[in-house]
BAMARFI-486808 format. One record per residue: residue in three letters; x, y, z of N, C-alpha, C in turn. Coordinates in steps of 0.1 Angstrom, whole numbers, plus 2048, in hexadecimal, padded with zeros to 3 digits. Example, Ala and Ser with C-alpha at 12.3 -4.5 7.8 and 13.67 -1.06 7.14 Angstrom:
// residues 2
Ala8847C784E87B7D384E8847DF84E/Ser8807EA8478897F584788180084F/
***
This chain:
// residues 386
Met8087F27FB8017FE7FC80880E800/Asp8038167F980D8287FB802832801/Cys80D83280580883D81380C84B80E/Thr81084D80681D85B80580B85D7FB/Pro81187180280687980280587B7F0/Ile7F887B7E87F98857DB7F388A7DB/Ser7F88927CF7EE8A17CB7E289D7C2/Leu7DA8A97C57CB8AB7BD7D18A67A8/Pro7E08A779F7DF8A47937E4898793/Glu7E889379E7E788679B7DA87979D/Leu7CF8837A47C88787A77BE87B79C/Lys7BF88B7937B088B78F7BB88077F/Ala7CC87A77F7CF8727727CC86677B/Ala7CC8677807C38567877B9853786/Leu7B085D7837A485B7807A785A76E/Ala7AD86076B7A98667547B1856752/Asn7B985475C7BF8477567BB839755/Asn7AA83975E7A183575C7AD82B76E/Gln7B38297737BE8267807B582778C/Leu7A382F79179F82C79D79081F79C/Ala7958157A47898057A57868067AE/Tyr77B7FF7AC76F7FC7BC7757EF7BF/Tyr7797EF7D07807E17D276E7DD7DB/Tyr76D7D07DC75C7CF7E37627C87EE/Gln7627CA80075E7C98047527C2808/Pro7547B181174A7A88107457B281F/Lys7307AF81B7247AE82471E7A482B/Ile71A79E82F71D79083370A79383E/Ser70378D83E6F478F8446F778784C/Leu6F178A85A6F17878666E878186B/Val6D877785C6CF77485F6D0768857/Thr6DC76884D6E075C8466E9757845/Gly6F375F84C70375B84E70D75B841/Lys70175F83670775882A70B769821/Ala71276E81771477C81270478080D/Ser7097908106FB79780B7007A1804/Gly7107A48047177AD7FE71F7B67FD/Ala71E7C07FD7307C780272F7D57F7/Glu7377DC8007377EB8027447EB7F5/Ala73E7ED7E97477F77E17548017E8/Leu7638077EC7678077F177380C7E5/Leu7788197E278181F7DA78E8217D9/Arg79381B7D07A48157CB7AB81F7C5/Trp7B18207C17C08287B77CE81C7B3/Val7C48127B17D28097AD7DB80D7A3/Lys7E980F7A67ED81A79A7F3810791/Pro7FE81378880380477C80D7FC783/Asp81680778F81D7F77938187EE79A/Gly8067EF79E8037E67A28047ED7B9/Thr80B7F77BC8057FA7C67F78057C4/Val7EE7FC7D37E48037D97E480B7E1/Val7DA8187D97DA8217E77C78207ED/Leu7CD8287F67B98208017B482D803/Pro7A882E80379C8398067A2847813/Ala7AF8438157AC84A8257B8859818/Glu7BE8518107C685880B7BE8607FB/Ile7B48607FB7B385E7F07A686C7F2/Ile79B8647F678F86D7FB78D879805/Pro79C87C80D79A88D8147A189780A/Leu7A88938007AE89B7F67A389B7EE/Ala79C8987E678C8957E178689B7E3/Glu78189E7F37778A37F877A8B27FC/Gln7898B08007898BE80078D8C97F2/Thr7938C17E97908CE7DA7828CD7D8/Gly7788C67DB76F8C17D476E8BB7C7/Phe77A8B07C27818A77B777189B7BC/Ile76F8987C97678907CE7578877C3/His75689A7BE7488957BE74988E7AA/Asp7598997A975C88D79375F87F798/Ile7628797A276B86F7A07598657A0/Ala7558657A87438657AA7418657A0/Leu73E87279773986878E743864780/Ala74D86378275785877975484C77E/Met75484B78E75583B78E74583778F/Phe73B83979172E83578C72D82E787/Pro72A82C77672C821765737818771/Lys73E81A77274C80E779744806783/Leu74180978D7308097987297FF78F/Val7228027857157F977F71C7EF775/Ala7267F176F72E7E47687327DF76F/Asp7387DE77D7377D07887307C978C/Leu7247D478D7147CB79470B7C0788/Phe7127C777970A7BC76E7197B2774/Ile7227AE7767267A17757267A1785/Ile7297A378F71F79C79D71679C79F/His7097A07986FB79A7986FF79078A/Asp70478A78670678377F705772786/Ile70D77678D71176779A70776D7A1/Lys7057777A66FC7737B46F477B7B6/Glu6E177E7AB6DB7907AD6D67937B1/Thr6D378C7C56D77937CF6DC79C7D6/Leu6E67997D26EF79D7DB6F17B27DC/Thr6F37BA7E46EB7C87E76FF7C67E4/Ile6FE7D17DF70E7E27DD7087EF7E1/Ser70F7EF7ED70F7FE7EE7248057EB/Phe71B8117E772681C7E272A8297F0/Asn73282F7F173083E7F77338477EE/Leu7268527F372785C7ED7288667F8/Thr7258767F972788080072088A7FC/Ala71A89480670A8988047108A27F3/Leu7228A57F27238AF7E671D8A57D6/Asp71D8987DA7178947CD7088967C8/Phe70289A7DA6F08A07D46EC8AA7D1/Glu6F98B67CD6F78C57D76F38C97C7/Thr6F48C17BE6F08C47AE6E68B67A8/Pro6E08B479F6D98AB79A6DF8A1795/Glu6EF8A37906F58957886F388D789/Met6FC88A7936F987A79C6F187779C/Thr6E687A7A56D68767A16CD86E793/Asp6D687578B6CC87777F6D586B77C/Leu6E486777B6E685D7766E585377C/Ile6E98527846DC84A78E6CF841789/Arg6C584B7886BC8437806BE846777/Ala6C684B76A6C884675A6C783A75E/Ala6D28327686D78257656C781676B/Val6C581C77B6BE81577E6AB81976D/Gln6A88227666A282275F6A3818756/Gly6AE8197516B88157486B77FF74A/Ser6B38007556B27EF7576C27EC758/Gln6CC7F675E6DB7EF75C6DC7EF76C/Ile6CF7EF7786D47EF7886C67E878F/Asn6CB7E178F6BD7E279B6C07EC7AB/Pro6B47F77A96B97FC7B56B87F67C5/Lys6AB7EE7C56AE7E57CF6BD7E07D9/Arg6BF7DE7CC6D07D57CE6D87DD7CF/Leu6D97EB7C96E17F87D46E08007E0/Gln6E48057E66EB80C7EC6F48187EF/Ile6F28297F36FE82F7F26FD836806/Glu70782E80370C833812711842812/Leu70B84D82170C85D82071185D82A/Thr71D86282E71C86184571586E844/Glu71386B85370A87885470B886859/Ala71A88785A72289285672389E84E/Ser71F89383F72489783370F89B82F/Ile70B8978386FB89D8356F78AF83E/Leu7048A68496FB8B78507018C3854/Asn70E8BC84971B8CD8497128D383B/Ser7088D08307078D18256F78DA82A/Gly6FA8E582B6E58EE8296E48EB81A/Asn6E58E58136DE8E88046D58E2804/Pro6C58E58026B78DE8016BA8CE7F9/Ala6BF8D57EE6BF8CB7DE6C28BB7E0/Ile6CF8BD7EE6D18B27F06C68A67F5/Arg6BC8A98036B38A78036A289D7F8/Glu6A88AA7F169D8A77E26A68987DF/Asn6A989C7D76BA8927CC6C08847D1/Leu6B68837E36BA8757E46AE8707EC/Gln6A28797EE6958727E869586F7E0/Ala6988727D06968697C569685F7C8/Leu6A585C7CE6AE84F7C76A48497D6/Val69F84A7DD6958407E968E83F7DE/Asp6828477D56798467D368183B7C8/Leu68D83C7C268C82F7B368E8247C1/Gly6918237CF68E8177CF69F8137D5/Ile6A181C7D46B381E7DA6B681F7EB/Thr6BE8187F66BE8187FF6C4823806/Leu6C982B80B6CF8328126D382E821/Val6E482F8216E882982D6F1833837/Met6F183483F6F083D84570383C84D/Asp70C84084871983684C71F83B858/Asp72983486472E83E87171F840879/Phe71783787770883A88471483988D/Gly71484289671A8438A272184E8AC/Thr72585789D73485B89D72E86B8A2/Gly72686989F71A87B89B7158808AA/Phe70B8848A670C88E8BB6FA88F8B8/Ser6F588A8A86EB8918AA6DF88389A/Ser6E887689D6E586A8906D4867892/Ile6CC86789F6C38608A06BC86A899/Asp6B98768976B78858996B6884885/Thr6BE88487F6BF8808706BD877872/Leu6B88698766B58618746A286086B/Ser6A186987969386F87869287686B/Gln69D87886169488885E69988184E/Trp6A087B84A6A88768406A8868839/Pro6A286383269A85882D6A484E82F/Phe6B084B8376B483A83A6AE82E83E/Gly6B28268356AE8188376B681783D/Val6C581883B6D28078436D981484B/Ile6DB8128566E381A8636F280D867/Lys70281586070580D86071481786C/Leu71580887971B80A88272880D883/Asp72F81988273881E88474681488C/Lys75280E88275780588875C807892/Gly7638148957648168A475D8148AE/Leu7518158AC7478108BB7488048BC/Ile74A7FC8AC7487EC8AF7567E88BA/Ser7627F18B27707ED8B776E7E98C6/Arg7677F38C97687F98DB75D7EE8E5/Met75B7E78DC7507DD8E67557D68F1/Ser7637CB8E77677C68ED76E7C9901/Glu76E7D99027787E490876B7E8917/Asn7617EF90F7597F890A74A7F3911/Pro7407ED91B7387EE9207307F391A/Lys73280291A72880D90F72380E8FF/Ser7378068FC73280C8EF72C7F88ED/Thr72C7F58F37247E58F27157E68F1/Ala7117F09016FF7F39026FA7FC8F7/Ile7028078EF70480B8E26F98078D8/Val7007FA8D67057F28CF6F67E88CA/Gln6F37E88D76E67E08D86DB7E68DD/Ser6DD7F68DB6D37FE8DF6D48078CB/Ser6D98068C96D880A8B26D37FF8AC/Ile6D57F08B26D27EA8A86C37E48AF/Arg6BE7E28BC6AE7E58BC6A77F68B4/Met6AA7FE8BB6A280B8AE69F8078A5/Ala6B180889B6AC7FF88F6A37F688D/His69C7EE8926957E18936877EF894/Gln6877F789F67A7F589F675803894/Leu68680689167B81288067B80D875/Gly6807FE87467D7F48706837F5863/Ile6907FB8636A37FD8566AF7EF85E/Asp6B17E98546C07E785A6C77EA85E/Ile6D17DF8686DD7E986A6E67E0868/Val6F77E48646FE7E186170C7E9869/Ala7177D786A7227DE87A72E7DE86C/Glu7387E386F7417E48627497E586D/Gly7567E186A7637E18747657D687B/Ile7627CB87775E7BD87C76B7B587A/Glu7727B088977B7AB88678379B88D/Thr77579889777878D89876578689B/Gln76E7728A176177289A7527738AE/Asp75F77A8B475377A8C374E7898C0/Ile75278E8BA74779E8B473E79F8AD/Tyr74578F8A373978E89B72E77D89E/Asp73077F8AA7287758AC71C77C8B9/Phe7267858BE71B7908C57117958C0/Leu71679C8B170F7A68AE70379C8A3/Met7007908A06F778A8996EE7848A7/Gln6F677E8B66EA77A8BF6E478B8C4/Ala6EE7968BD6E07A48BF6D87A88BA/Gly6D77A38AF6CA7A28A66D47AD898/Cys6DF7AD8996E47B788E6DD7B1883/Ser6DD7B68726DC7B78696E57B085D/Glu6F17BA85A6FB7B58567067B885E/Ala7167AD85B7207B385A72D7B484D/Gln7317B98567427BD84C7497BE853/Gly7597BC84E7687BD85376C7B2853/Tyr77D7B18547827A98547847A0858/Trp77D79F85E77F78F86877578985B/Met76A78D85176278684876B78883B/Gly76E79A83A77579282C77B7A282A/His7887A68227907B581D78C7B3812/Pro7897C58107867C58017877C17FA/Leu7857BE7EC78A7B67E37877B87D5/Pro7987BA7C87977BC7BC7827B57BB/Ile77F7BB7B17737B37A57757A87AA/Ala77D79E7A378378F79E7817897AD/Glu78678C7B778B7867C377C7887C4/Tyr7777957C57677977CD75B7877CA/Leu76078A7BC7557817AD75C76D7B5/Ala7677707B876875E7BC7637577CE/Phe7637667D975E7687E074F7647E1/Ile74C76B7DE73B7697DB7377607D8/Lys7427577CB73F7467C674073C7D0/Lys74673F7E07497357E573F7347EC/Asp7367387EE72A73B7F672D739806/Ser73073D80B73273B81A72F73C824/Arg72873783172173983972C73D843/Trp72474584E72E74A853728747863/Ser71F74586371474487270C73C86F/Gly70C7398796FC73187E6F273987C/Leu6E17358886DA73C8836D474988D/Pro6CF7568876D07608916C5762895/Val6CC75C8A76C27568B06C47678B8/Gly6CA7718B46C477D8B86B77898B7/Leu6B47818A46A97888A469A77E8A8/Ile69C7748B368C76B8B76907748C1/His69B77C8CD6957828D368D7948D4/Ile69A7948C668B7A18C56827A08BD/Ala67A7968B667078D8B066778C8C1/Gln66C7898D06667898D76617988E3/Leu66D7A18DC6697AE8E265F7B78DC/Asp65C7B48CD6587B88C66477B58C2/His6437A58C66387A28CE6327AA8D7/Ile63D7A88E56347B58F46307C18EE/His63E7C78E16377DA8E262B7D48D9/Trp62B7CC8D461F7C98CA60F7C88CF/Arg6167BF8DD6057B98E86057C78E9/Lys6107CC8F46097DB9006057E28F7/Thr60B7E78EA6027F48E35F67F28E0/Leu5F57E88E35E27E18E05DE7E18E8/Ile5E27DB8F45D97DA8FB5D57EF905/Asp5E17F09055E28019085D48098FA/Leu5D98028F15C98098E95BE80A8EB/Val5BB7F98F35B07F88F25A77F6902/Val5AE7FB9095AB7FA9125AD80D917/Asn5AD81390D5AD82A9115A282A905/Phe59F8208FB59E8208F059382C8F2/Thr5908398EC5878408E557F83D8D8/Pro5718448D856B8448CA56E8488BB/Asp57385C8C458085D8B85908618BC/Glu59284E8B65A584F8BA5A584F8AC/Thr5B28548A95B885689A5C185E898/Asp5CA8588A55D98628A75E085189A/Ser5EE85589A5F484C8955FB83E89B/Lys5F483A8A65F282F8B05EF8298AD/Val5E082C8AE5D481F8A85D381C895/Lys5D982688C5DD8248825E581A87F/Arg5F18188855F78088865F680088D/Val5F080088E5E97F689D5E17EC893/Leu5D97F588B5CD7F28815D57E8876/Thr5E67EE8745E97E886A5EE7D986C/Glu5F57E087B5FA7D087E5F47CC884/Met5E27C98835D87BD8845DD7B3875/Asn5E27B38725E37AA8665EF7A386F/His5F179986A5F779387360378D867/Thr60379085F6157928576187A1855/Gln6127AC85961B7B885F61B7C1862/Cys61E7B58736217BB88062E7B5881/Arg6367B98836447B988B64D7A6888/Leu6447A889364579389564278D887/Gly63278E88463078A87763B78E869/Arg64079686A64879C86664F78E860/Trp65979086D66378886E66577686E/Ile65777486F64F762870652761862/Tyr64B77185864A76984765176B844/Gly66577184A66F77784967676E849/His67F77884D68D77285168E76685F/Gly68576486267D75B86E67D74E865/Gln67E74E85367674184F689736851/Glu6917458556A173A85869B72C85D/Phe69773186969072387468771E871/Lys68372286467B71186767E703863/Gly6786FE86867D6ED86B67E6E9879/His67D6F787D67F6F188C6756F1893/Thr66D6EA89D6626E88A165C6F38AB/Ala65F6FB8B365A7098B66557108AC/Phe65D70F8A365A71E89964D719890/Asp65171388B64270A88463C70688B/Gln63670789662C70D89E6257198A0/Leu63172089862C7328A161E733894/Glu61A72D88B61673687E60773488A/Asp5FE72788A5F372988E5F17328A1/Pro5F57368AB5F373B8B05F874E8AC/His5FD7548A95FF7608A25F075C899/Arg5EF75888E5DF75D88B5D975D895/Arg5DB75489E5C97528AC5CC7688B2/Leu5DA7698B55DC7748BE5D47868B6/His5DE7838A35D078C8A05C278B8A2/Ala5BC77C8A35AD77E8A25AA7838AA/Val5AE77D8B85AB7818C75AE7978C7/Gly5B67988BE5B47AA8C15AE7AE8B5/Arg5AF7A98AE5A47AB8A45907AF8A8/Met5947A58B658D7A98B65897AE8C0/Leu58E7B08CD58F7B98DA58C7CB8D1/Leu5987CA8C55997DE8BB5857DF8BD/Asn5807D38B75727D48B65717D88C1/Ala5727CD8C85687D28D95667DB8DB/Ala5777E38DE5777F18E25727FB8D7/Lys5707F98C756C8058C05558078C0/Arg5567FA8CC5487FB8CD5437FD8DB/Ser54C8038E454A8018F25477F68F7/Ala54C7E98F35477DC8FD5477DB90D/Pro53E7D29145417D391E54C7D0923/His5507D29325617CD9345617C1939/Asn5547BC93A55B7A893C55B7A792E/Glu55E7AD9225557A691356A7AC911/Ile56A7B39145797BB9115817AF91D/Ser5817A992758A7A692F59179692A/Asp58278F923587789923585781916/Leu58878C90E59078D9035A578E905/Leu5A47999105B279F9165B4790918/Arg5B07879235B277C9275BC773914/Met5B177290A5B57689055C276F8FD/Leu5C37798FD5D077E8F25D97808FF/Thr5DB7819095E777A9125E876B912/Lys5DC76290D5E275490C5EC74F8FA/Glu5E675D8F35E97568E95F275B8E7/Ser5F77678F060676F8F060B7688F5/Ser60875D90461575890A61674E900/Thr6117428FE61373D8F561D73F8EB/Leu61B7478E56277518D762E7508DF/Leu6387588EC64675B8F564974B8F6/Gln64373F8FC64473790264E7358EB/Leu6467348E564C7278DA6597328D2/Leu6547408DB6617448D166D7448DB/Gln66873F8E667573F8F06797308F1/Glu6737248ED6787168EB6847178DF/Leu67D7228D768571F8C46917258CD/Glu6957338CC6A17388D66A972A8DF/Asn69F7248E36A871A8EC6AA7108E1/Gln6A17058D46AD7058D16B370A8C3/Ala6AC7138C06BE71A8B96CF7168BB/Val6CB71C8C96DD71D8D06E270E8D5/Val6DC7098CA6DE6F88D56E06F18C4/
***
């Protein structure tokens, strides 16, 4: 690796001479234990084989504004690589890094839109990583408009380096991010700092509540990988699973179809918490119901009366399918359907101001089905760890 300081003319020449390339660092699904995609990372590969890392390229490019020229020039190369990657495994999702500067004008948005509309890329398999700082440091309103246009196309925005800023949660509430990526510094400190561990666990839980995925980067040991899997993290990235690879080596990596982990037990625990939250929300609504209830809680509960739409239902018919074949999992569906049937009866009883004894009987039925579900989920957790 060459750490000699570089100049802007050298960087411009490297771009002009086609010496910049993407290396792909694997991402592993903590649900399936298999490769789920990669992050495309910029490299300058010199004619003598020397590789210049982003730490030597990006600061200079950002300071001079040349980063935008690089992004525009490299995107067609990314599209070409995606064609090859998806020929081998079309379900892989590739992320790449941009800055707020890239969205101050519509050029990048138009370039990506043209690739999507021309069927060159599947927007569901493309993610854009942005740091919170790059967004907050720019007051240009065009940025939000251009980013939203890409989200509307089906592309996912990833908040990079989550946990390093002071207002990450507030930014999440205001910008259309679909994934958060835990900062590698936070991950590396987990083994020595209980506070970092607590922050990681809380962030995973928060992401789940928001209905967005969470990626942890900087994983260098199996112990950290296993902890994150048990905690319910969505994806993992780090040297323990794979270093950034040239496209040819990444293709070979994909073809191996390796598996890194067992079953995602942490998601079972989250499923239990999701169910308890759903039950408490429903009971609170029924007990305190008034005829003119129109707030968002009522609308959410009504939507989640469909047994496939509550968080537990989405897990059962989604990631939970990884547990299919386990006796406890296979027995979940019937009590879950009955639970929702009782829930609908409770809501209807509340709407017509049913007598208290009728409400009480239905609440006891709800509790019975809920207890059955929780018992099965606990049995599943015990089965999965054996």
